[in-house]
Steps between C-alpha positions, in 0.01 A plus 500: 500500500629843405415792734607861458428796727364771274406763756582559864377769738505498880144364505461319167679229306424405138640167382487362147468123470548244223414143594635247244261276310658194667402624848146574384478148354622349828241696695230385255608137556458546874153653458386217271647234730318641804171503309559148367541361853157623608305503169220246450329490158237248381668181374830557682623417847606787722855608409498303171352762264732552195679835487370571151142473624576717802654769278202480267261546794699739722753657264403863559494466877834314492666788320341762727614323817846443353546870426374601846743260667787610278432867580477436874807275509714736292414799719552308823843374390615842374378683810669252733830522310497880515368536854183674382209490748182613319249708692222374272465264200707594196335682210553299180539686169600427137428128530590314180454130434425274207431129538823306514716811533661697783316726743603864544356769726576794729428497873469826694517461874466745791763469774592666827760771448843464658465782755792650690363723775685818592470790746311294757722582799481823697153581371327768715164391638265623774361258755168626636414384850154503654417527869208294625268729695231438760248594231627216279457252785153631581395464136606135506319438829179642351538279193545195726194602702299521180619159382401339833154661506207264554154534344223379733135443406260744669123517536426870439443739207798555271709813554817662367803277542301175489572220255187373329477160331231526232349325201402728214356478150435762230143575393378577151271790403198292610651419837575140408824337623781450248617157612840524331582799721430326832785519752511331842697575818626836377681701771422874523673715762294807577674834524797403281636731233379405155173339609222637278258732688197288413645198679616711796171682549282205409656249739558709814231396748429165331452188716633149437244311290353821356474560123517838332480630143766756415521735202867552414627774267839400363744778401604522135859410588402181690745218419227255400401632156176302508382708796683830441266799471185293565226490766462142624267343757621229737312267731723459808449253785708556813619166634737609778610817677848493647666747733873567509667407828856628533720322749645703785864586443649315799724210601224244433463627143875474441508151651192347333540649154877525458641254753697765692504543876416868529383798298845648554653196330270556201595869478869407515451237228324750275772761548772242436329382179449857379866581564602190307273595209642853504859371486414259220322772300796735549743231386296423188462866408875553544582195289264611223642853495856365495436256214307760299800732529731222379268425206519868401882477505518200264401444139348152480360372169176303509394219263234670290298201378504340844380822664231542233367151566503548878321833456224339293460219754485742794255728321270210409507381861415848630206532260377153596518575874316829456207320338479759221344367183647771279763762582517815280798484263655825625473388864647160413795660318570730796482208744726290280761776498497519881521122538793478258689783673453333839615163366807652336593670827448177692711297255786752513485486878517119508785484249700752703443323833607169345810669361594648839454161666739344248755782505517504881481119527198515728423131461259315727634185664317167532515540881321835480236353269450204734455723805245721324313197366473364853345824626251524215393134510417520872331842489126552517260704290373504143832605343679209669233258378542623143878461533468139620282423197794572266734230376837466680679653199261797493546556873879506474491728198264745670701504822826549309354797312368662819824451692710631211286811472531549876879481473505748212286751689711458815813565293356807328379653827834429667680689222244780458511853641195476724348802674217473754181702474196486725187436297153630575252264659221574253523155345308231685703228667335157509582215731328200643509374854 
């Protein structure tokens, strides 16, 4: 086989191939032999069908499979010999073949560029620190109180703040029930923002077991287009009235709900968690700012066809998740541009971080991988469960990537010019007890 490199850029290789007729014939013999072993035609035992009959019956498919195998094998051999690692399947062009003759074609393949990072030491960066305030802790305590609230059935007329469990059905112009619209055990909390006035006013004072007919005027901008801008009648039956009972904020609450001895222990746990979240957020922000600065200092080429394909895949996924049937062309083009720019930035970032890891020899040892695997495999929570569901090879690969990135960030921060700055506490800190 004759292979010549016709074009080479940092992200693209173009190879020209000529596969001799003898190699094509040998590949054809293998294809026919494989078919002969499993073929069963009327009048012949399995594996005993003459080749001439097989070629008469399957000739076109034989040649198609032979060419596909020859293309794949030629590319695989050439890429391995030259150390080429394709980012995506090769693009085949100028394919020429006549029966019994040689095969010639061009293969264009996208590759990772050979990146040599520079100017990544001594980079100035600001680390913003956040102080956890009493107000932050109080906000978390209130959220925990809300999450531990109980709703108890009561025998009295409904009032603001109650939770009503109702069945309702829409009525037509003649007052007849529209069965397809019937809903059971619907929860309506009176006095909440967003509740339509007709439901609020029409259900205050209702008793459990009572039925009422409500006329509801839906605003034009209502999210359900079937109801938007319309006056609709509902028949509503109140099944239950429930009253909110908030637990007292005391030692018993901390013990029964969170397994801690005292309320003071809970407050300390919340503050500790918030401080940990604040440190982690500060670290991530500092890392991002540092890497973004390094990306700006380096020219990193990106594989165009690979990025284009990833952009199309990401865009299609975004449209699918949004549930939109049809996105205006101008809006789609603008979104595509933003997705591509973000992907290009992300790819440059990853290439640079990989380059720094190699240049500084920040390799991860098998011992380090083993220790981290042990922690993750014995941890609790949904993320740990998802990790355990991976194959052993996937686990090791993921852990190696995470540990290597951690080493790179540690190295960059150690060699950066870091200044401290106290950040405002306007952003909400979130923690769980």
